[in-house]
N, C-alpha and C positions, 0 to 999 in steps of 0.2 A: 302661567296657564294651568300646570297640573296642580296648583293647590285650589284653584277655583273649581276644576273639576272634582276633586276629592270632597270639597264642602258641600258641592250640589249634590254629589251621591249620598253624603250623610243626611241632607236635609230631606231628600227623598225617601230615604230609608226610614227617618224620623217622622215624617208625615204620614206614611204607611201604617207605621206601627201605632202612632197615636190616633189614628181614625178607629182603631179596635181596644186600645188599653185606656180604660177609664176608672179613676180610684172615686170611691164614695166613703161615707162615714164608715160604713162596716169593714171595708176593704179598701184602705188608700193605695195611692200609687207611690212605689219608692223610684224616684228619678235620679239618675246618675248623670254627672256631668264631668268630662275630665278634659284638662288642659294639657300642656306640655309639662307644666310644673307640679299643678295642683289638682286634687280630686274634690268632688263636692257630692252630698247625697241630700235629698229631701223627701221627707215624707208629705204628700200632697192630699187633701180632699179637693177633689175636681168639682164636685156637685157646689161647694161654697167658694171655690177658686182660692183655697187657703193653704197656707203651708203650716203644717202641724209640728213638725221638728225638721231640723237641720244639723249637719255635721260637715266637716271639710278639714283638709289638710293644713289650714291656714290658723287653727286654733293654736294657741299659744305653747301648750305643753306638747302638742304634735311637732309644729313647726321648729321650735328649739331644739329637738333632737336631730342628730346626724344618722337618719336611717334611709333606706331605699325607698323609691316610690311604690313598690310592691307592698312593703311593709306598712307604709303610711295607708295604702287603700285598705289593708286588713283592719287596722285601728279605727278607721273612719267607719268601715262596715259594723264592727262590733260596737261602736258608739251610738251609731244610728239605732241599732238594734236595742241597746239597753234603754234609750230613751223612750222608743215605741213600747216595749214590753212595760216599762215602769208606768206608762199610761193605760196600759190594758190593750193595746194593739198587739195582735197574734199574727194576723195574715195581711199581706200586702200584695200589690200587683206590682212586678218588677218592670221598670221601664230604661232600657239600656240607652236610650235617647240616639239612637242610630250608630251607636260604637259596635264593633265586633265584640263578641262574648268570650273574651280572652284575656289574659295579662292583668291590669289593674280593675278592670270591671268584673271580672271572673273572682277575683280576689275579695273584692267588696262584696259581692253576692254571697260567696262562700262564708264570709266571717259574719254577715248578716244572718244568715240560716244557723250558724253555729250559736249566735246570740240568742237566737229563739224566735226568729221571724219565719213565717212559712210562706212560700211563694214558689 
C-alpha cells in the first residue's frame, strides 16, 4: 500500500510540473527518469514530440564499470550535455519528473551544468 501512495504522489508532482514545463526547438526539455538501478536522461522537443538526444547508465562503457550510482549519474549528465552542446543546444528546461532534487537527480543536473548546459 505504501508503494502505491508513493507512486501516486510522484505522479501528482509530475503532472503539476509538466503543466508548466514545456520544451521547444529553442529551449528543449531535459527529462530525467530514475529507477532503482539505472538513470536515464533525454532532451525532448515537445513542440514536435521528438527526442533529440538520450543518455543512460545502461550504455556499454558506463554499465561495464563498477562504480556507484551517484558516479553513474554524473557521467550520464556529462554525456547528455556533450551531445547537446555538440549539436548547438546551450539552454534547456530541466524536468526532474516528480523526483526530489537531491542525490542522483542533483548529480546529473550539476554534471550537465558543468558540461555546458544552462538551466
